[in-house]
C-alpha positions as CSV (number, residue, x, y, z in Angstrom):
1,M,82.5,146.5,93.5
2,S,86.4,146.5,94.8
3,A,87.6,146.1,97.9
4,S,89.2,149.4,99.2
5,L,93.3,149.6,99.6
6,P,93.7,148.9,103.2
7,T,91.5,145.7,102.8
8,R,93.6,144.4,100.1
9,R,96.6,145.0,102.3
10,V,95.5,142.8,105.2
11,L,94.3,140.0,103.3
12,A,97.7,140.2,101.2
13,T,99.6,140.2,104.4
14,L,96.9,137.2,105.8
15,L,97.8,135.3,102.8
16,A,101.4,135.8,102.9
17,A,101.4,134.8,107.1
18,G,99.5,131.6,106.5
19,T,101.6,130.2,103.4
20,L,104.5,131.2,105.5
21,I,103.7,129.2,108.6
22,G,102.7,126.3,106.1
23,A,106.1,126.1,104.2
24,A,107.6,126.1,107.9
25,T,105.7,123.0,109.2
26,L,106.5,120.8,106.2
27,P,110.2,120.6,106.5
28,A,109.5,119.1,110.5
29,A,106.9,116.6,109.2
30,A,109.1,115.1,106.4
31,D,111.6,114.8,108.9
32,D,109.6,113.3,111.1
33,H,108.7,110.6,108.9
34,R,111.9,109.8,107.7
35,R,113.4,108.8,111.4
36,D,110.1,106.4,111.6
37,H,112.0,103.0,112.3
38,R,109.1,101.3,109.8
39,G,108.6,101.5,106.1
40,P,107.7,105.0,104.7
41,H,103.9,104.1,105.0
42,S,103.8,101.2,107.0
43,S,101.9,100.7,110.0
44,L,103.2,97.2,110.4
45,V,105.4,96.7,113.5
46,I,107.2,93.9,115.6
47,G,105.8,94.2,118.8
48,D,107.0,91.5,121.9
49,V,109.1,89.0,121.1
50,Q,109.3,85.5,123.1
51,Y,112.5,83.7,122.4
52,D,114.9,81.1,123.7
53,S,112.0,79.1,125.8
54,P,113.4,78.1,129.4
55,S,112.8,74.5,128.2
56,R,115.2,75.1,124.9
57,H,115.8,71.1,125.1
58,D,112.2,69.9,125.4
59,R,111.3,69.8,121.6
60,S,107.6,69.4,122.7
61,N,105.2,71.1,120.3
62,R,103.9,73.0,123.8
63,A,107.7,74.3,124.4
64,L,107.6,75.2,120.4
65,N,104.4,77.3,121.0
66,R,106.0,79.6,124.1
67,E,108.1,80.9,121.6
68,W,107.0,83.3,119.0
69,V,107.0,86.9,117.6
70,E,104.1,89.4,117.4
71,I,103.2,91.3,114.7
72,R,101.3,94.2,115.3
73,N,99.3,96.3,113.0
74,T,99.3,99.9,114.4
75,G,96.7,101.7,111.7
76,R,93.1,101.8,111.5
77,H,92.8,99.7,108.3
78,S,92.9,96.1,108.0
79,L,95.9,94.5,105.7
80,N,96.7,91.5,104.3
81,L,99.6,89.9,105.1
82,R,99.8,87.3,101.9
83,G,103.5,86.8,100.7
84,Y,105.2,88.8,103.7
85,T,107.8,86.8,105.5
86,L,109.7,86.9,108.8
87,T,113.2,85.3,109.0
88,D,116.0,85.3,111.7
89,Q,119.4,85.8,111.4
90,Q,119.8,81.9,110.5
91,G,117.9,82.5,107.2
92,N,114.6,80.6,108.6
93,R,111.6,81.9,106.9
94,Y,107.9,82.1,107.6
95,R,105.8,83.0,105.1
96,F,102.6,84.1,105.8
97,P,99.1,82.8,104.1
98,D,96.5,84.5,103.0
99,F,96.0,86.4,106.5
100,R,94.1,89.5,107.4
101,L,95.3,91.5,109.8
102,E,92.7,93.7,111.6
103,G,93.4,97.3,112.6
104,R,94.8,98.2,115.7
105,S,95.5,94.2,116.2
106,A,98.3,91.9,116.8
107,V,99.1,88.6,115.9
108,K,101.6,86.0,117.5
109,V,103.6,84.0,115.1
110,H,104.7,80.5,117.2
111,T,107.3,78.4,115.8
112,G,105.4,75.1,116.3
113,Q,102.4,73.4,115.2
114,G,98.3,74.5,115.9
115,R,95.3,75.9,114.0
116,D,96.0,79.5,112.7
117,T,93.2,81.8,114.4
118,R,92.9,85.5,113.8
119,H,95.2,86.3,116.8
120,D,97.9,83.1,116.9
121,L,99.8,82.0,113.2
122,Y,101.9,78.4,113.5
123,Q,105.1,77.8,111.5
124,D,104.8,74.2,111.8
125,R,108.6,73.5,113.0
126,N,109.7,70.9,114.9
127,R,112.5,72.9,116.4
128,Q,113.2,76.3,118.1
129,I,114.9,79.1,115.7
130,W,114.7,82.0,118.1
131,N,118.0,82.3,119.6
132,D,119.0,84.5,123.2
133,R,120.9,86.9,120.6
134,D,118.9,87.0,117.4
135,T,117.0,89.1,114.9
136,A,113.6,89.2,113.4
137,T,113.2,91.0,110.1
138,L,109.7,91.5,108.7
139,R,109.1,92.1,104.5
140,D,106.8,93.2,102.7
141,H,105.4,90.5,99.6
142,R,108.0,92.4,97.3
143,G,110.9,92.0,100.0
144,N,111.0,95.3,101.1
145,V,112.2,95.7,104.9
146,I,109.2,96.7,106.9
147,D,110.6,96.4,110.1
148,T,113.2,94.2,112.2
149,E,114.2,93.7,116.4
150,S,117.2,92.4,117.8
151,W,118.0,91.6,121.1
152,G,120.7,90.2,123.3
153,R,123.1,92.4,122.5
154,R,122.7,95.3,124.0
155,G,118.9,94.9,124.5
156,H,116.1,95.1,122.5
157,Q,116.7,97.3,119.0
158,H,114.3,98.3,116.9
159,R,116.3,99.0,113.2
160,G,114.1,99.5,110.0
C-alpha cells in the first residue's frame, strides 16, 4: 500500500527542510571550534598563574613553591600527562611524569621541591623561573602546543 500524493509531498518537504536546517548549523559549529584557544581536541588549559613571588630574592623552598602554574582539565574524562611539557620564554622546561589528571580538576605545578600529589606537582628547581613578563606554554607528548598564557605586557593573554 502506498501513501497518497499529498502525504508524499508533505514528507518530502519536511525532509528537505530538516536537511537545510542541519546543513546551516554545521558551519557555525565548525567556526566556533576554530576560534578555541586550545588545541582542536584538548580539554587542557592553563588556569591561574602565580609568578614573581614577592620574596623574589628569597631562594627558600617555601618561596619557590609560592610560584606555580595551574593546569586544568575542563573535560569529563581523566588524561595522562606523561611526556607533556610546560615551558617559559627562557626555555626552562618541566616534563610531566606519569600523572593522571582527573576530569574537571586541576593541578598546580610548583617551581620548588616537594612530594607530588594529585593536586600539586613540583619541578624540583632551586631558583624561580616565572618572571613578571613571561609566557607559559603547555605542549603534548608530541610537541604540539595545547595552550599558552602570557602576562606582563597588556595583562594576561591566552594564545594557542
